[in-house]
C-alpha positions, 0 to 999 in steps of 0.5 A, spaced: 500 500 500 503 506 497 500 513 499 505 517 496 504 522 491 506 519 484 514 519 484 517 525 481 524 526 479 528 526 486 530 534 486 537 535 489 538 540 495 539 547 493 541 552 498 540 558 494 533 560 497 535 559 504 541 563 504 537 569 502 533 568 509 535 573 515 534 572 522 527 575 522 525 570 516 527 564 521 524 567 527 517 568 523 517 560 522 515 560 529 520 554 531 522 553 538 529 554 535 528 561 533 522 563 538 525 561 544 530 567 545 527 572 539 532 576 535 538 571 537 541 567 532 538 560 534 544 555 535 542 551 541 537 547 539 539 541 534 535 542 528 536 544 521 534 551 517 533 547 510 526 544 510 526 537 509 527 532 503 522 533 497 520 526 498 518 527 505 514 533 503 510 529 498 509 523 503 506 528 508 502 532 503 499 526 500 497 523 507 494 529 509 490 530 502 487 522 503 486 523 510 491 518 513 492 521 520 489 516 524 493 511 529 499 507 526 497 502 521 500 495 521 502 495 514 505 501 515 509 499 521 512 493 517 514 498 511 517 502 516 521 496 518 523 494 511 525 501 509 529 501 516 533 495 514 534 496 507 537 503 509 542 500 514 544 495 509 545 500 504 549 505 508 552 501 513 553 494 511 549 492 517 544 486 515 538 487 520 532 483 520 526 487 519 523 483 525 528 486 529 525 493 528 519 496 532 516 503 531 517 508 537 515 516 537 522 518 539 529 516 541 528 519 548 522 514 549 526 508 547 531 510 553 525 511 558 523 504 556 530 501 557 531 504 563 524 503 566 523 496 564 530 493 562 535 496 568 536 494 575 533 500 578 538 499 584 544 500 579 547 506 576 547 508 569 554 509 566 554 515 561 560 517 557 561 525 558 560 530 555 553 527 553 547 529 550 543 533 556 537 528 557 542 522 558 544 525 564 537 528 566 532 523 564 535 517 569 535 522 575 528 524 574 527 517 574 530 516 581 536 513 578 544 514 579 548 516 574 556 515 573 559 520 569 565 517 565 569 523 562 572 522 555 579 523 554 582 528 549 589 528 546 592 531 540 589 526 536 582 527 538 577 524 543 577 517 546 573 513 551 577 512 558 576 504 558 579 504 564 574 509 567 568 505 564 571 498 567 571 501 574 564 504 573 561 497 570 565 494 576 562 498 581 555 496 579 553 500 573 548 496 569 546 500 563 551 504 559 548 510 555 552 510 548 551 516 543 554 513 536 556 518 533 557 522 539 553 528 540 556 533 542 563 531 540 562 529 533 566 523 534 565 517 530 567 510 533 571 505 530 569 498 530 575 496 534 573 501 539 566 499 540 568 492 540 573 493 546 566 497 549 562 490 548 568 486 551 567 490 557 560 490 558 559 483 557 565 481 562 560 485 567 554 483 565 551 490 563 547 492 557 548 498 552 543 503 550 546 506 543 543 512 540 545 512 533 540 518 531 546 522 528 549 516 524 546 519 517 550 525 518 557 522 518 562 525 513 567 521 509 572 518 509 569 517 516 564 511 516 559 509 521 559 503 525 553 500 528 554 498 535 550 492 535 554 490 528 561 489 532 562 482 535 559 480 542 554 486 542 548 484 539 546 480 545 546 486 550 544 492 546 538 496 544 539 501 538 535 507 537 535 510 530 531 515 526 531 519 520 528 525 524 535 528 525 538 528 518 531 529 514 530 535 519 523 532 522 523 531 529 516 534 530 513 528 526 515 523 532 518 517 529 524 513 531 525 505 530 528 501 536 533 495 533 533 489 538 537 483 535 536 479 542 530 474 542 529 474 549 529 482 549 525 483 543 519 478 547 520 482 553 519 489 549 513 486 545 510 485 552 512 492 556 512 497 550 506 496 546 503 503 548 509 506 547 509 504 540 502 506 539 504 513 540 508 513 534 506 518 528 503 515 522 505 522 518 512 520 521 512 513 519 510 515 512 515 521 512 521 516 514 519 511 509 520 516 504 526 519 507 530 512 507 527 510 500 527 516 496 531 522 500 538 519 499 540 524 494 538 530 498 541 528 504 548 527 500 547 535 498 545 537 505 551 533 508 556 537 503 553 544 505 554 542 513 561 540 512 563 546 509 559 550 514 563 546 520 570 548 516 568 555 515 566 556 522 573 553 524 576 558 519 572 564 522 574 562 529 581 561 528 581 568 525 577 572 529 576 569 536 583 565 536 582 563 543 576 559 542 578 552 540 574 547 535 575 540 532 571 539 526 567 534 527 567 527 523 559 527 524 553 531 526 552 538 525 554 540 532 561 544 533 564 543 540 567 549 542 573 549 547 573 556 551 577 554 557 583 558 554 578 564 555 576 563 562 583 564 565 582 570 570 575 571 569 572 568 575 566 564 574 562 565 568 555 562 565 558 562 558 551 561 555 548 567 558 555 571 556 554 569 549 547 570 549 548 577 551 551 578 544 545 575 540 547 568 540 543 562 543 547 556 544 548 550 550 553 551 555 557 545 556 556 544 563 549 542 561 553 536 558 556 534 565 562 536 569 567 534 563 563 539 559 565 545 563 568 551 559 565 548 553 559 551 549 555 547 544 554 550 537 549 548 532 552 549 525 546 547 521 544 554 518 544 558 512 551 560 511 550 568 511 547 567 518 553 562 520 558 568 518 554 573 523 554 568 528 562 568 528 562 575 528 557 575 534 562 570 538 568 574 536 565 580 539 563 576 546 570 573 546 573 580 546 569 583 551 571 577 556 577 581 558 575 588 557 573 592 563 565 593 563 565 600 561 569 599 555 565 593 552 561 594 546 554 596 546 550 589 549 545 586 544 538 587 543 533 583 540 531 589 535 538 589 533 537 583 529 530 584 526 532 585 519 537 579 520 544 584 520 549 583 526 549 588 531 
């Protein structure tokens, strides 16, 4: 059963219409990203400003026209599993049985089920930090103890502190929350790294929740390796995937959970039926369209995102050399190291400081203790606005070490009404 419009030639992504947008234009869309702090450049919430793939637009439009707006039908659940399996085989070389895939509304709903139904409530949850913020807050809200396992950084990049992870598991942590690729670091894990994690987890009888929502936003030559595909991992892993990040449709509420282990899968069917029931029919239709017919569009978007990330790195090196950045191998998130700027400044809330200059971003402290002195910056915006962002960041950096009376005029939202920098 096919509810999509008649297939049209798959259009490529054209950035030109988006590069003409101003801050005021984006604010007028009324998204949370651009209305949370009106007039500020929205670099905090991880959404893109480029719409979605035409195939997704067609699928959603036809569903609305035909009135397919009810609960998720069984035929669509099956088609979603088929499309998800084919995507993972085509993109990552991972053969997934469609019978191992179930629909869910979003990644965090999957995490909530994992922690409530598959985790020893008396045991800690291990989280690799800096982490996506809800990975720290959701366990705490559920009354669980979290153990932060800080990532290690050296001249080659970021890596898991395997000795620290071993200690956390030995001390009783029974679920490891893995973000693969890693948000906010933009790290792509190798098969060897993941295999070592799997060996540690197996040794201690623990489980891995692997969030792989950013997998489609992996830049060549890096290659995403699904955690459950490495030796020894499938039996103790629950993997969350979704097209919503790469195709910019988180509001359509559709993710997929992949469960290779039969006993875990049977238990999931018993306890998560009503969670699955929340999955959006529009989201499932959009996801099938994205997986089946959105790949060319995504290829072009990835090229644009990659150039944005390298451009931000170049601009910061030139205009704000005290801010350090590693161009990520995946995600459109820049993890900006502001620690060199903070010497002698005393305690400072970086999000508020940069916000005073008209840029909304996420302070690294929200990502765990390992994030102190960093900020998370979303680069998925029109390039002219990215350049404005860099100018505002540079002004904010310059103001850190100026006496208050010498600092430039503070930002006011009206300054951005026409999209021009203050």
